[in-house]
N, C-alpha and C positions, 0 to 999 in steps of 0.2 A: 221551845224554851231552852236556853242554854244552861248547862250545869258546869261552870268552869272549875277546874282544879288549878287555880292560878297562884303563883308565888312570885315574890320579887327578889331581886339581887342587887346589892349595893357593892359593886366592884369586888365580889367574892364568889367562891363556889357555893351554890345554894341548891340543895336537893329539893325537888318540887314537893316532896312529901314531908319535909322536916322543918318548915318555916317556924312553927310555933316554938319548937325546942330551941331553935337558933335565936329567936327573939328573946326568950327568957334568959339566955346566957349572954346577951349582948352587953358589952361594957359601955359605960358612959363616955361618949366621945363626940367630937364635933360632927354634926350631920352634914353630908354633902347636899348641894341643891339639886342634883340630878342623879338618876339611877336608871337601871334597865329593868323593865317589868316583863316577865316571861310567863305565859299562861298556856293552858290546854283547854280547848273548848269541845264539848260534846253536845249533840242534839239527839234526843231520844236514844241515848246509848251509843250513838255513832260519832266517830271523830269527824269534825267539820273540815271540809275542803272547799275553799272558795274565799269569800270576803265577809267581814262583819263590820257593823258600825260601832265604834268604840268611843266612850267618853270617860275621862279620868278627872276626878275632883279631889281636892285635899281639904280635910276638916280638922277641927281642934277637939272633936269628941267622937266616940264610937257611935253614938246615936244623938240626933239633934245637933246642937252646937252651931258654930259659924264656919262657913266655907272660907278657905284661905286661898287667895289668888284667883286666877281664872281657870276655867275648865279647858282641858286639852281634848280636842275632838278630832278623831280620825275616822272618817266615813269610808267604807269600802276597803278596810285594811285587810291585807292578804293573810289568810290562815291556811296552812298546809299540813296535812296529816294531823289536824287538831291543834297544832302548835303555832304560836305567834310570839314575837319579841319586839318590844318598842322602847325607845329612849324617852324618858319623861324628865322634865325640868320644871321646878317650882322655885324660881329665884327669891331669896329672902324669906322663905317659908320656914326654914329649920333654925330655930333660935334656942334649942335646948329643951323644948317642951314636946310631949308626945303628939304625933300627928297620925291621921288615919286616912287611908286612900279608899275612895269609893269608885267602883267601875260600873259602867252601864254597857251592856252588850245588846245591840239592836233595841235600845230603849228600856231594857230590863235592868233595874238597879240591883246590885249584889250587896251583901253585907260588907261593911267597911272593914279594912284590914289595917292593924297597927303597923307602922313603919319603924323598924329597929334601926339603931345607929350603925351597927357593924355586924350583921349576921355572918356566920361562918358555916362551913359545911359540916354536917353531922356524919356524912358518909362520903368518902372520896371515890374517884373513878377507878382506882386500883387499890390493891391490898385486900383486907378482910371484907367479904361481901356483907351488905346490910340485909335487912329483912326483905320479904317479897315486895315487888312493886318498884317504883323509881327510887334508886339508891344513891344517885349522885349526878352531878352535871358540871360541866365547865363551859364557860362562854368567853370568847376572846374577840376583840375588834381591832382591825387595822384600818388605817386611813390612807387616802391617796397622797403620795409624796411628790408628785410632779405631773405636769401636763402631758397628755398623749395627743399628738397631732395625727389624725387619720386622713391620709391623702385621698384623692379622687379615685373612685371605683376600685377600692381595695377588695381583694377576694378572700383574704385570710385574716383571722382574728389576731390582734396584738394585745399583749398584757398591758393593762392600765397600771402605771407605776404605783407600787405600794399595796395593790389589792391582791395579795397572795398570802395564804396561810397553809402550813403543813401541820396536821393534827394527828395524834395517835389515838385511833378509835378502839376502845375495848370491845370485847365480844358482847352480844346482846345489847347493842346500843342503837340509837337513832341520831342522825346528824341533821340539825336544822340550820339552814344557810339563809342569810338575808343580806341584801346589798342595796344601796341607793347612791345617787350622785347626779352629776349634771354634765351636759355637753353644750358647746357654743358654736354656732355657725361662724366661720372665720371671715366671710366676705360681706361686703355691703351691696346695696342694690337689690333688684328683684331676683335673687338667687336662693337656692336651698341646698341642703344636704340631708342625707338619710343615714343615721348612725344605728347600727345594731350592737347591742350590749348583751353578753351572755355569760352565764356561770359555767365554768369548766371544773370537772372533777377528774383528777389524774389525767389531764390532757384531753379529755373528751367533753363535748357539749352535753348538757343535761336536758331533760325533757322540756316541753314547751313552757312550763312554769318558770324555767330558768333563763328565758330570753325576752328581751324587750326591744322595740324599734322606736327611735326618736326621729320625727320629721321636723327639721329646723328650717323654717321658711321666713325669709325677710318680707317686709311690706314697705311701701313707699315711706311710711312714717317711722318704722322700727327696723333697725339693722342689728347685726351680731346677736341674733335671737338665741336664747338659752332654753333648753328643755331638760327635764329631769326624769330619771328612771327610778323605780322602786320595785323590788321583787323578792320573793322568798320561796323556799321549797324545803321539803324534808327528804332525806335519803337514808336507805338502809345499806350500809357499806360493810364489807368484810373487815374483821379485826385487823389492825395494823395501821401504818402511816398512810395518810391520804393528803394530796395537795389540792387545795381549793383556790381557784383564781377567777378574776373577772376580766374579760377581754372585750375589745371593741373592734369594729370595722365600719367602713363607709362605702355604701353601695352606689353613691351618685357622684357627679362630676365636681362638686364643690368641697373644699377642705373644711374639716371641723376639728375643734379642740375638745378633748374629753378629760374630765376631772381636772384637778389642780391641787397643788400642795399649799396654795396660799389664799385662793378665793373661796370663802366659806359656802357661797351659793352653788359652787360647782364641785367642791371636794368630795370624792367618793369615799365610801366606807364599806367594809366587808366584815360581817359578824358570823362566826361559826359557833354553834352551841351543840355540845354532845350530851345526850341524856342516856344514862345506863339504866336498864330495867332488871 
């Protein structure tokens, strides 16, 4: 049985332990149709490492009521060090009335949570410390700004344009990194390419959870095949600035194009969340 300590953020700094206070103080404002939901999962008192089946639904009441829009289902979603982060969108759902989010983890329904219009941080990542436990967090996302063409049999990784962040990590913090995007085989005919995508921290590759391989193989009926990567991991880093990057290389003889600044089905993104304890 999962016992989530999950909190949501609407383009703001949100402490995982301070959502209720933030909601109570939220001003009346136009609600955005999308937000980032960040949570922490435990099983039998242990932080979850692996994957979980997640389902998100929006409702017009805290109990009962009517569901608004369609469910968002993410099976096998990566959870690292107990943490996960996911982007949710409910177009047309926020019209000025209170809405409630319900989460199911591996089929188990959790109590609905009210969504505030503009929650703000109760405790910052720097300055006067808050109470014991999680006292603050920040989360930033960057997107691919251009296409990276990886030539045949490249042996070294190259930065995917736009997928780099430098973050200042306070002491007693945990860094949660997640990235996704796409690559396209650049040739037609019965050819293929193999693209390796990896998360780099301060110029070095991360453990196996931070690497993915895309095999892009054309068929007689389908050419210019597209594949997608999605991965996340958590890191305990020393206090100070750290640079997070997503890089790619191609181990086979056919060229591939990675990410894009204009094609939404391929555009990469990199989200870095810092949680201070």
